[in-house]
C-alpha positions, -999 to 999 in steps of 0.1 A, spaced: -153 -568 148 -149 -577 191 -132 -549 207 -135 -524 181 -166 -496 188 -187 -482 159 -174 -457 143 -194 -423 146 -204 -407 112 -208 -368 114 -235 -351 105 -234 -323 88 -259 -292 102 -271 -268 87 -258 -229 100 -277 -209 119 -289 -187 93 -295 -211 69 -323 -229 95 -335 -193 101 -339 -180 62 -358 -215 65 -379 -208 92 -387 -172 76 -396 -187 42 -416 -214 57 -436 -188 78 -443 -168 43 -454 -203 29 -495 -212 24 -506 -236 45 -549 -239 56 -562 -204 67 -531 -187 49 -531 -184 11 -500 -169 -10 -524 -151 -22 -529 -128 7 -492 -122 4 -490 -118 -34 -522 -98 -42 -531 -80 -14 -518 -50 10 -500 -71 42 -504 -68 77 -471 -50 86 -467 -79 110 -463 -100 80 -436 -79 70 -421 -81 106 -412 -118 96 -386 -108 76 -375 -70 87 -380 -75 129 -361 -41 137 -374 -24 111 -413 -30 121 -406 -27 157 -395 10 146 -425 17 124 -451 5 150 -438 28 173 -438 55 154 -470 83 148 -471 71 106 -483 34 119 -509 58 142 -523 80 113 -554 62 108 -564 64 144 -547 90 162 -572 104 188 -563 141 183 -564 136 142 -597 115 145 -618 141 166 -604 171 147 -610 155 113 -649 147 126 -650 181 131 -637 195 102 -659 173 81 -690 184 98 -678 221 95 -669 219 59 -687 192 44 -681 161 21 -652 180 4 -631 173 35 -636 133 40 -612 121 16 -588 150 15 -577 142 50 -577 108 46 -558 101 10 -527 109 31 -538 95 66 -554 58 56 -549 57 17 -555 24 12 -592 32 29 -594 54 3 -591 33 -20 -613 9 -12 -639 32 -10 -638 27 29 -643 66 33 -663 82 37 -677 82 65 -655 104 87 -663 79 115 -640 56 105 -667 23 111 -660 9 78 -621 15 81 -605 -24 78 -579 -35 97 -556 -27 71 -567 3 63 -562 15 100 -528 8 100 -520 40 89 -489 46 66 -475 13 65 -449 -6 49 -472 -24 14 -486 18 9 -447 31 7 -431 6 -7 -456 0 -34 -472 35 -43 -469 57 -76 -462 86 -70 -478 116 -100 -445 135 -101 -462 164 -80 -456 175 -49 -482 178 -21 -525 174 -17 -515 130 -19 -496 136 -52 -494 95 -57 -518 68 -66 -524 38 -36 -511 9 -59 -506 -25 -46 -478 -44 -61 -461 -76 -56 -428 -59 -62 -418 -47 -34 -394 -9 -45 -373 9 -19 -335 20 -25 -308 -14 -25 -298 -20 -61 -291 -54 -48 -319 -65 -27 -334 -103 -30 -362 -118 -12 -372 -151 -5 -412 -134 -4 -416 -109 -33 -397 -94 -58 -377 -61 -54 -372 -26 -75 -348 -2 -70 -364 32 -71 -339 64 -56 -371 84 -50 -372 65 -17 -339 87 -9 -351 122 -20 -370 145 1 -398 141 -27 -414 109 -15 -420 126 20 -433 158 -1 -463 141 -16 -480 142 22 -463 165 40 -469 196 18 -507 206 19 -527 235 6 -565 243 18 -585 227 -15 -608 257 -11 -594 286 -3 -559 276 -12 -544 292 17 -508 266 30 -520 245 55 -483 225 57 -453 235 39 -428 214 51 -416 202 20 -414 234 7 -393 248 35 -369 223 33 -363 229 -6 -355 270 1 -332 262 22 -296 258 30 -298 222 32 -309 215 -7 -279 225 -25 -298 216 -57 -275 183 -61 -292 151 -46 -256 141 -40 -243 170 -22 -282 179 0 -291 168 29 -326 151 24 -355 144 47 -342 110 51 -309 120 61 -326 138 90 -355 118 100 -345 80 88 -310 82 103 -321 88 140 -315 61 169 -313 60 202 -284 84 210 -282 97 179 -309 129 172 -303 128 138 -306 165 135 -281 189 110 -265 205 145 -252 168 147 -222 147 122 -245 130 98 -237 87 109 -244 59 91 -265 31 110 -250 -2 93 -272 -36 100 -292 -57 80 -327 -43 63 -339 -81 66 -331 -114 90 -316 -131 58 -302 -104 51 -264 -91 42 -247 -66 62 -253 -29 51 -230 -1 58 -266 18 65 -299 11 70 -327 37 71 -343 36 103 -384 40 103 -388 59 139 -401 86 120 -394 109 153 -407 147 152 -416 167 180 -448 152 191 -445 131 227 -480 126 230 -497 88 234 -476 70 262 -503 40 253 -488 34 225 -458 7 215 -425 18 224 -440 50 239 -408 52 260 -380 51 234 -403 76 212 -404 103 240 -368 99 246 -359 101 210 -384 134 202 -366 151 239 -334 141 220 -346 155 186 -355 191 202 -325 198 223 -306 195 188 -333 214 171 -323 248 184 -302 267 208 -300 302 224 -277 330 232 -283 358 258 -274 389 244 -263 422 264 -276 456 254 -271 478 286 -262 463 314 -274 478 350 -247 489 377 -272 497 403 -305 505 417 -330 523 393 -307 516 361 -328 505 329 -313 470 316 -318 457 284 -310 425 261 -315 405 240 -327 367 230 -320 353 200 -332 315 188 -311 295 164 -324 267 144 -299 247 143 -310 212 135 -340 216 120 -342 217 74 -377 230 77 -386 260 99 -391 262 135 -420 248 140 -435 227 107 -463 210 100 -496 224 116 -477 257 126 -504 274 137 -511 252 166 -478 243 174 -460 263 202 -427 271 205 -419 300 229 -391 316 253 -394 314 289 -371 339 307 -365 348 345 -342 376 360 -332 371 392 -312 387 416 -288 374 439 -315 369 469 -338 352 443 -363 383 442 -378 379 407 -371 412 386 -385 400 355 -411 371 345 -420 361 310 -430 332 292 -445 311 322 -477 286 321 -509 299 336 -533 276 357 -556 266 325 -524 259 304 -525 292 289 -488 310 281 -480 339 296 -497 366 270 -470 389 272 -443 357 255 -429 358 226 -442 325 207 -431 314 174 -458 302 152 -482 311 122 -513 330 132 -544 331 107 -570 357 99 -603 352 88 -616 385 66 -604 417 85 -601 398 120 -577 381 131 -585 348 152 -572 336 187 -565 302 178 -574 286 145 -562 255 128 -563 246 92 -604 245 76 -614 262 105 -606 289 133 -620 288 170 -628 317 189 -635 320 225 -671 309 216 -676 304 185 -664 281 152 -657 303 120 -649 283 87 -625 286 64 -594 308 75 -583 327 47 -550 341 56 -520 339 74 -516 372 95 -480 364 106 -455 337 105 -434 342 132 -408 312 130 -378 305 124 -360 296 94 -338 266 88 -297 279 101 -317 312 108 -323 332 139 -349 351 153 -349 376 185 -362 389 212 -358 422 237 -363 425 271 -360 450 297 -368 459 330 -355 486 357 -332 476 387 -352 481 420 -338 496 455 -323 468 477 -316 444 443 -285 422 455 -259 421 422 -255 398 402 -285 398 384 -292 366 367 -311 360 332 -324 329 326 -340 321 293 -356 286 284 -370 277 251 -402 253 255 -423 232 232 -454 219 226 -471 199 199 -501 216 203 -516 243 226 -536 235 260 -568 251 244 -564 230 215 -562 198 231 -592 211 256 -614 213 225 -615 176 221 -608 168 255 -631 190 272 -628 171 308 -592 177 310 -583 141 304 -554 153 278 -521 176 296 -500 182 265 -466 178 274 -439 209 276 -408 197 262 -373 220 261 -354 228 233 -322 250 248 -314 270 276 -286 295 284 -280 320 314 -262 349 321 -250 373 347 -253 409 351 -225 415 378 -217 451 392 -200 471 376 -205 455 339 -197 469 309 -221 469 280 -217 445 253 -230 439 222 -221 399 218 -220 372 245 
């Protein structure tokens, strides 16, 4: 009718969440150049998983799991092991570092030129969420299998891209123990015992409902939350997938340990910060006075006690003959004169031999070796195959402690008060070990601070057995 504007009929718009769901679904559907079989019948590139799980993909991409097959130190070390030991070492190592490469017959050779792009992804989404455990612990106790059904811890997961199945093993330490417990295949010597260290610790109550599992520390950590046993256990609410429901806790996939190398990898700055946060919440120091000096000529003695307050395994763990945790102790008078020094790093990166170092030490026959790892031991100028035994294990038990005693005599002219400063340092490998693979000195292993403490001797000062 004249004078009456036409009526506008409102158009219903789908909610944003529905549009997002549609876009994700379209991204997963086949089109020229992409087939549905690539999703359903073969191992998927983690980026495909990242279409629905972007946060988890970003976390994994910055983890060392994503670098397991390409880690520069591992590759150089692994090739040396195979050259020295022979073909038996080829699949043994790569079964956990590139399980898909072993499955597809792309290993050997050890040099990795046959590894396909998906095999180079290391330990990735489709491997973990379709793997078939063999019911054992250690030395790759699994079968690498692919399935269109993805397994995980949630009992109500629904996906437009794949079928799902609930499996509580993903919340149990036994899942991690399939790889993180390694025995030398020739000599039977323990190489890595991270799972057994946890199993024998106070964190394992024997009841899955009350035990603190590996995942409770290493898959709860977020930036700002170190996730160790020394802090309150926090949930990580959010979504596992963009179209999924908000859940009270999502297991994170940063998989942070103590390795701060590889600054050129994705999210390296974030990973380094999280590594430092984890280490600072794994140990603490106490300085315990024994004989307090009262003047020049007196002999002063004290102990530095190192507590493992946050790790569910020994400190250090893994290839613990390579790792280094040590005490760096300095005693100075009030004028700044150094009265005692232990734990300093020399020009070549070596630690002062008087230092208290926490690690394992290996031996061959009746001899001890200066530097050793896994299948072989390295002396000053020679390589010796098959380190046979652990000659000393000076590591710190979960919720346990170790201590070192120090003594110094107060010189004439010393100005009181006298200060004892102790630091606990960590390196994921010795500088000497890194120099084997990078003889040009291009790799400097970072020294990370785990803990520090200080104590002062005044004058006069009574003896004290406790702080």
